[in-house]
MIDO-992569 format. One line per field, with one value per atom (N, C-alpha, C, O): residue number from 1; residue in three letters; atom name; x, y, z. Coordinates in steps of 0.05 Angstrom, whole numbers, padded with zeros to 5 digits. Example, Ala and Ser with C-alpha at 12.3 -4.5 7.8 and 13.67 -1.06 7.14 Angstrom:
i: [1 / 1 / 1 / 1 / 2 / 2 / 2 / 2];
aa: [ALA / ALA / ALA / ALA / SER / SER / SER / SER];
at: [N / CA / C / O / N / CA / C / O];
xx: [00264 / 00246 / 00264 / 00285 / 00257 / 00273 / 00258 / 00268];
yy: [-00114 / -00090 / -00066 / -00066 / -00045 / -00021 / 00001 / 00023];
zz: [00156 / 00156 / 00156 / 00169 / 00142 / 00143 / 00157 / 00161];
This chain:
i: [1 / 1 / 1 / 1 / 2 / 2 / 2 / 2 / 3 / 3 / 3 / 3 / 4 / 4 / 4 / 4 / 5 / 5 / 5 / 5 / 6 / 6 / 6 / 6 / 7 / 7 / 7 / 7 / 8 / 8 / 8 / 8 / 9 / 9 / 9 / 9 / 10 / 10 / 10 / 10 / 11 / 11 / 11 / 11 / 12 / 12 / 12 / 12 / 13 / 13 / 13 / 13 / 14 / 14 / 14 / 14 / 15 / 15 / 15 / 15 / 16 / 16 / 16 / 16 / 17 / 17 / 17 / 17 / 18 / 18 / 18 / 18 / 19 / 19 / 19 / 19 / 20 / 20 / 20 / 20 / 21 / 21 / 21 / 21 / 22 / 22 / 22 / 22 / 23 / 23 / 23 / 23 / 24 / 24 / 24 / 24 / 25 / 25 / 25 / 25 / 26 / 26 / 26 / 26 / 27 / 27 / 27 / 27 / 28 / 28 / 28 / 28 / 29 / 29 / 29 / 29 / 30 / 30 / 30 / 30 / 31 / 31 / 31 / 31 / 32 / 32 / 32 / 32 / 33 / 33 / 33 / 33 / 34 / 34 / 34 / 34 / 35 / 35 / 35 / 35 / 36 / 36 / 36 / 36 / 37 / 37 / 37 / 37 / 38 / 38 / 38 / 38 / 39 / 39 / 39 / 39 / 40 / 40 / 40 / 40 / 41 / 41 / 41 / 41 / 42 / 42 / 42 / 42 / 43 / 43 / 43 / 43 / 44 / 44 / 44 / 44 / 45 / 45 / 45 / 45 / 46 / 46 / 46 / 46 / 47 / 47 / 47 / 47 / 48 / 48 / 48 / 48 / 49 / 49 / 49 / 49 / 50 / 50 / 50 / 50 / 51 / 51 / 51 / 51 / 52 / 52 / 52 / 52 / 53 / 53 / 53 / 53 / 54 / 54 / 54 / 54 / 55 / 55 / 55 / 55 / 56 / 56 / 56 / 56 / 57 / 57 / 57 / 57 / 58 / 58 / 58 / 58 / 59 / 59 / 59 / 59 / 60 / 60 / 60 / 60 / 61 / 61 / 61 / 61 / 62 / 62 / 62 / 62 / 63 / 63 / 63 / 63 / 64 / 64 / 64 / 64 / 65 / 65 / 65 / 65 / 66 / 66 / 66 / 66 / 67 / 67 / 67 / 67 / 68 / 68 / 68 / 68 / 69 / 69 / 69 / 69 / 70 / 70 / 70 / 70 / 71 / 71 / 71 / 71 / 72 / 72 / 72 / 72 / 73 / 73 / 73 / 73 / 74 / 74 / 74 / 74 / 75 / 75 / 75 / 75];
aa: [MET / MET / MET / MET / LYS / LYS / LYS / LYS / ILE / ILE / ILE / ILE / LYS / LYS / LYS / LYS / PHE / PHE / PHE / PHE / SER / SER / SER / SER / ARG / ARG / ARG / ARG / HIS / HIS / HIS / HIS / ALA / ALA / ALA / ALA / ARG / ARG / ARG / ARG / ARG / ARG / ARG / ARG / ARG / ARG / ARG / ARG / ALA / ALA / ALA / ALA / LYS / LYS / LYS / LYS / LEU / LEU / LEU / LEU / TYR / TYR / TYR / TYR / LYS / LYS / LYS / LYS / ILE / ILE / ILE / ILE / SER / SER / SER / SER / GLU / GLU / GLU / GLU / GLU / GLU / GLU / GLU / MET / MET / MET / MET / VAL / VAL / VAL / VAL / LYS / LYS / LYS / LYS / ASN / ASN / ASN / ASN / ILE / ILE / ILE / ILE / LEU / LEU / LEU / LEU / GLU / GLU / GLU / GLU / GLY / GLY / GLY / GLY / LYS / LYS / LYS / LYS / ASN / ASN / ASN / ASN / LEU / LEU / LEU / LEU / SER / SER / SER / SER / GLN / GLN / GLN / GLN / GLY / GLY / GLY / GLY / ASN / ASN / ASN / ASN / GLN / GLN / GLN / GLN / GLU / GLU / GLU / GLU / ILE / ILE / ILE / ILE / ILE / ILE / ILE / ILE / GLU / GLU / GLU / GLU / ASP / ASP / ASP / ASP / VAL / VAL / VAL / VAL / GLU / GLU / GLU / GLU / GLY / GLY / GLY / GLY / PHE / PHE / PHE / PHE / LYS / LYS / LYS / LYS / TYR / TYR / TYR / TYR / PRO / PRO / PRO / PRO / LEU / LEU / LEU / LEU / LYS / LYS / LYS / LYS / ILE / ILE / ILE / ILE / VAL / VAL / VAL / VAL / ILE / ILE / ILE / ILE / SER / SER / SER / SER / VAL / VAL / VAL / VAL / GLU / GLU / GLU / GLU / ASN / ASN / ASN / ASN / ASP / ASP / ASP / ASP / ILE / ILE / ILE / ILE / ILE / ILE / ILE / ILE / THR / THR / THR / THR / VAL / VAL / VAL / VAL / ILE / ILE / ILE / ILE / THR / THR / THR / THR / ASN / ASN / ASN / ASN / TYR / TYR / TYR / TYR / PRO / PRO / PRO / PRO / PHE / PHE / PHE / PHE / LYS / LYS / LYS / LYS / LYS / LYS / LYS / LYS / GLY / GLY / GLY / GLY / ARG / ARG / ARG / ARG / LYS / LYS / LYS / LYS / LYS / LYS / LYS / LYS];
at: [N / CA / C / O / N / CA / C / O / N / CA / C / O / N / CA / C / O / N / CA / C / O / N / CA / C / O / N / CA / C / O / N / CA / C / O / N / CA / C / O / N / CA / C / O / N / CA / C / O / N / CA / C / O / N / CA / C / O / N / CA / C / O / N / CA / C / O / N / CA / C / O / N / CA / C / O / N / CA / C / O / N / CA / C / O / N / CA / C / O / N / CA / C / O / N / CA / C / O / N / CA / C / O / N / CA / C / O / N / CA / C / O / N / CA / C / O / N / CA / C / O / N / CA / C / O / N / CA / C / O / N / CA / C / O / N / CA / C / O / N / CA / C / O / N / CA / C / O / N / CA / C / O / N / CA / C / O / N / CA / C / O / N / CA / C / O / N / CA / C / O / N / CA / C / O / N / CA / C / O / N / CA / C / O / N / CA / C / O / N / CA / C / O / N / CA / C / O / N / CA / C / O / N / CA / C / O / N / CA / C / O / N / CA / C / O / N / CA / C / O / N / CA / C / O / N / CA / C / O / N / CA / C / O / N / CA / C / O / N / CA / C / O / N / CA / C / O / N / CA / C / O / N / CA / C / O / N / CA / C / O / N / CA / C / O / N / CA / C / O / N / CA / C / O / N / CA / C / O / N / CA / C / O / N / CA / C / O / N / CA / C / O / N / CA / C / O / N / CA / C / O / N / CA / C / O / N / CA / C / O / N / CA / C / O / N / CA / C / O / N / CA / C / O / N / CA / C / O / N / CA / C / O / N / CA / C / O];
xx: [-00082 / -00067 / -00089 / -00110 / -00072 / -00087 / -00083 / -00063 / -00095 / -00105 / -00110 / -00130 / -00092 / -00084 / -00082 / -00065 / -00100 / -00098 / -00088 / -00100 / -00066 / -00052 / -00076 / -00097 / -00067 / -00083 / -00091 / -00113 / -00066 / -00069 / -00092 / -00115 / -00083 / -00097 / -00129 / -00148 / -00135 / -00171 / -00179 / -00203 / -00157 / -00163 / -00162 / -00187 / -00158 / -00153 / -00176 / -00193 / -00183 / -00201 / -00233 / -00251 / -00237 / -00252 / -00265 / -00287 / -00238 / -00240 / -00251 / -00270 / -00240 / -00245 / -00276 / -00286 / -00284 / -00310 / -00308 / -00327 / -00281 / -00272 / -00275 / -00267 / -00288 / -00293 / -00278 / -00275 / -00266 / -00243 / -00257 / -00240 / -00280 / -00289 / -00279 / -00277 / -00277 / -00274 / -00251 / -00249 / -00228 / -00197 / -00193 / -00175 / -00206 / -00198 / -00201 / -00189 / -00229 / -00238 / -00213 / -00206 / -00200 / -00186 / -00155 / -00138 / -00158 / -00126 / -00136 / -00121 / -00152 / -00157 / -00158 / -00167 / -00155 / -00149 / -00130 / -00132 / -00108 / -00081 / -00058 / -00054 / -00045 / -00018 / -00003 / -00003 / 00008 / 00021 / 00049 / 00052 / 00074 / 00095 / 00110 / 00104 / 00130 / 00135 / 00156 / 00174 / 00149 / 00153 / 00126 / 00103 / 00143 / 00119 / 00112 / 00127 / 00089 / 00076 / 00054 / 00044 / 00047 / 00030 / 00008 / 00017 / -00013 / -00046 / -00054 / -00053 / -00061 / -00074 / -00094 / -00091 / -00118 / -00149 / -00169 / -00171 / -00184 / -00208 / -00239 / -00247 / -00243 / -00270 / -00292 / -00290 / -00310 / -00342 / -00341 / -00326 / -00367 / -00372 / -00354 / -00361 / -00316 / -00299 / -00296 / -00295 / -00293 / -00278 / -00256 / -00248 / -00241 / -00210 / -00205 / -00222 / -00179 / -00177 / -00167 / -00146 / -00175 / -00158 / -00130 / -00127 / -00112 / -00090 / -00081 / -00081 / -00072 / -00066 / -00042 / -00030 / -00032 / 00000 / 00005 / 00003 / 00010 / 00008 / 00046 / 00066 / 00041 / 00072 / 00063 / 00047 / 00080 / 00070 / 00095 / 00116 / 00091 / 00105 / 00096 / 00077 / 00115 / 00103 / 00072 / 00065 / 00060 / 00021 / 00009 / -00015 / 00021 / 00006 / 00002 / 00023 / -00013 / -00018 / -00027 / -00048 / -00005 / -00008 / -00016 / -00002 / -00047 / -00049 / -00041 / -00052 / -00030 / -00007 / -00023 / -00029 / -00031 / -00047 / -00070 / -00065 / -00093 / -00116 / -00120 / -00120 / -00125 / -00143 / -00139 / -00118 / -00164 / -00167 / -00134 / -00122 / -00130 / -00106 / -00116 / -00124 / -00116 / -00116 / -00096 / -00101 / -00075 / -00043 / -00050 / -00046 / -00058 / -00070 / -00062 / -00052 / -00065 / -00079 / -00050 / -00043 / -00041 / -00018 / -00023 / -00037 / -00019 / -00024 / -00001 / 00004];
yy: [-01863 / -01848 / -01825 / -01827 / -01807 / -01789 / -01787 / -01798 / -01778 / -01790 / -01757 / -01742 / -01753 / -01725 / -01733 / -01749 / -01721 / -01721 / -01700 / -01678 / -01705 / -01680 / -01668 / -01679 / -01642 / -01632 / -01646 / -01644 / -01660 / -01678 / -01703 / -01706 / -01719 / -01743 / -01729 / -01745 / -01705 / -01700 / -01690 / -01692 / -01680 / -01676 / -01707 / -01710 / -01717 / -01751 / -01757 / -01759 / -01760 / -01769 / -01755 / -01771 / -01732 / -01723 / -01730 / -01737 / -01724 / -01734 / -01763 / -01769 / -01778 / -01807 / -01820 / -01842 / -01798 / -01806 / -01821 / -01832 / -01820 / -01842 / -01820 / -01797 / -01833 / -01813 / -01818 / -01842 / -01804 / -01802 / -01818 / -01832 / -01827 / -01839 / -01874 / -01893 / -01873 / -01897 / -01906 / -01923 / -01888 / -01889 / -01893 / -01908 / -01882 / -01878 / -01902 / -01907 / -01918 / -01945 / -01968 / -01983 / -01969 / -01986 / -01978 / -01991 / -01960 / -01950 / -01967 / -01982 / -01967 / -01978 / -02002 / -02011 / -02018 / -02039 / -02059 / -02084 / -02036 / -02047 / -02039 / -02015 / -02057 / -02055 / -02034 / -02036 / -02016 / -01992 / -01990 / -01995 / -01983 / -01979 / -01958 / -01950 / -01946 / -01922 / -01918 / -01934 / -01895 / -01899 / -01896 / -01895 / -01893 / -01898 / -01926 / -01944 / -01924 / -01954 / -01942 / -01920 / -01969 / -01968 / -01994 / -02015 / -01992 / -02006 / -02008 / -01988 / -02030 / -02044 / -02054 / -02072 / -02045 / -02052 / -02056 / -02039 / -02083 / -02085 / -02065 / -02065 / -02058 / -02044 / -02047 / -02045 / -02051 / -02053 / -02025 / -02006 / -02023 / -02000 / -01995 / -01989 / -02000 / -01999 / -02016 / -02038 / -02016 / -02040 / -02049 / -02072 / -02025 / -02033 / -02028 / -02018 / -02037 / -02032 / -02013 / -02004 / -02005 / -01972 / -01973 / -01990 / -01963 / -01957 / -01931 / -01908 / -01939 / -01913 / -01914 / -01934 / -01889 / -01887 / -01871 / -01846 / -01882 / -01865 / -01856 / -01864 / -01838 / -01836 / -01831 / -01814 / -01854 / -01846 / -01841 / -01853 / -01824 / -01809 / -01800 / -01785 / -01814 / -01815 / -01829 / -01852 / -01812 / -01821 / -01806 / -01801 / -01804 / -01789 / -01805 / -01814 / -01806 / -01828 / -01796 / -01783 / -01794 / -01784 / -01796 / -01814 / -01784 / -01796 / -01784 / -01764 / -01791 / -01775 / -01783 / -01762 / -01799 / -01800 / -01833 / -01852 / -01830 / -01851 / -01853 / -01832 / -01876 / -01878 / -01902 / -01914 / -01912 / -01933 / -01946 / -01935 / -01973 / -01981 / -01990 / -02013 / -01981 / -01987 / -02005 / -02015 / -02007 / -02018 / -02041 / -02054 / -02060 / -02088 / -02092 / -02073 / -02115 / -02124 / -02143 / -02167 / -02118 / -02132 / -02135 / -02116 / -02151 / -02154 / -02164 / -02170];
zz: [01201 / 01187 / 01166 / 01154 / 01169 / 01149 / 01123 / 01115 / 01111 / 01075 / 01058 / 01060 / 01046 / 01030 / 01004 / 00996 / 00987 / 00962 / 00944 / 00943 / 00928 / 00912 / 00894 / 00890 / 00885 / 00865 / 00838 / 00826 / 00832 / 00794 / 00814 / 00806 / 00839 / 00836 / 00845 / 00841 / 00855 / 00855 / 00825 / 00818 / 00805 / 00778 / 00770 / 00771 / 00768 / 00758 / 00763 / 00745 / 00793 / 00805 / 00791 / 00787 / 00787 / 00775 / 00742 / 00735 / 00726 / 00706 / 00703 / 00688 / 00716 / 00716 / 00735 / 00735 / 00748 / 00756 / 00786 / 00797 / 00798 / 00818 / 00839 / 00838 / 00856 / 00885 / 00906 / 00909 / 00924 / 00947 / 00962 / 00971 / 00972 / 00986 / 00976 / 00991 / 00954 / 00939 / 00951 / 00968 / 00938 / 00938 / 00975 / 00981 / 00995 / 01016 / 01035 / 01056 / 01017 / 01028 / 01020 / 01037 / 00993 / 00986 / 01006 / 01018 / 01004 / 01026 / 01048 / 01061 / 01052 / 01094 / 01091 / 01112 / 01079 / 01085 / 01071 / 01068 / 01062 / 01064 / 01082 / 01088 / 01089 / 01104 / 01086 / 01061 / 01100 / 01083 / 01093 / 01117 / 01078 / 01094 / 01081 / 01059 / 01096 / 01087 / 01056 / 01050 / 01040 / 01019 / 01001 / 01007 / 00969 / 00950 / 00939 / 00932 / 00940 / 00936 / 00917 / 00919 / 00891 / 00875 / 00881 / 00889 / 00877 / 00893 / 00863 / 00849 / 00856 / 00832 / 00843 / 00859 / 00837 / 00856 / 00830 / 00813 / 00829 / 00812 / 00834 / 00857 / 00822 / 00833 / 00813 / 00789 / 00824 / 00816 / 00802 / 00808 / 00774 / 00761 / 00741 / 00719 / 00752 / 00728 / 00711 / 00721 / 00684 / 00661 / 00665 / 00660 / 00679 / 00676 / 00710 / 00723 / 00723 / 00748 / 00761 / 00752 / 00779 / 00791 / 00798 / 00816 / 00793 / 00794 / 00809 / 00800 / 00837 / 00857 / 00865 / 00874 / 00861 / 00863 / 00891 / 00892 / 00908 / 00944 / 00948 / 00936 / 00969 / 00983 / 01009 / 01015 / 01032 / 01055 / 01073 / 01070 / 01090 / 01105 / 01128 / 01130 / 01155 / 01184 / 01182 / 01178 / 01186 / 01190 / 01162 / 01159 / 01153 / 01132 / 01098 / 01088 / 01087 / 01066 / 01040 / 01038 / 01027 / 01004 / 00977 / 00968 / 00960 / 00945 / 00916 / 00908 / 00906 / 00880 / 00858 / 00846 / 00848 / 00828 / 00831 / 00845 / 00813 / 00812 / 00787 / 00775 / 00770 / 00740 / 00734 / 00738 / 00719 / 00715 / 00694 / 00677 / 00707 / 00689 / 00656 / 00649 / 00649 / 00617 / 00602 / 00581 / 00613 / 00590 / 00606 / 00586 / 00623 / 00626 / 00650 / 00662 / 00663 / 00696 / 00708 / 00709 / 00717 / 00735 / 00761 / 00769 / 00777 / 00812 / 00818 / 00842];
């Protein structure tokens, strides 16, 4: 699967110091189906879990946004 980052996702990653490699590693371990999805994952080095919103179409994963999920811990 190919992973693309939207302009918004790249800007959020830069703002919160989230590497694209970290997001790719999280996504590679998931069984993803078609459509929009939210992934909340605890990552070492961050006080809060990361929230990653993606869209899956055909064989392309588009990361819409990613940021530390400060509002609470949902899993």
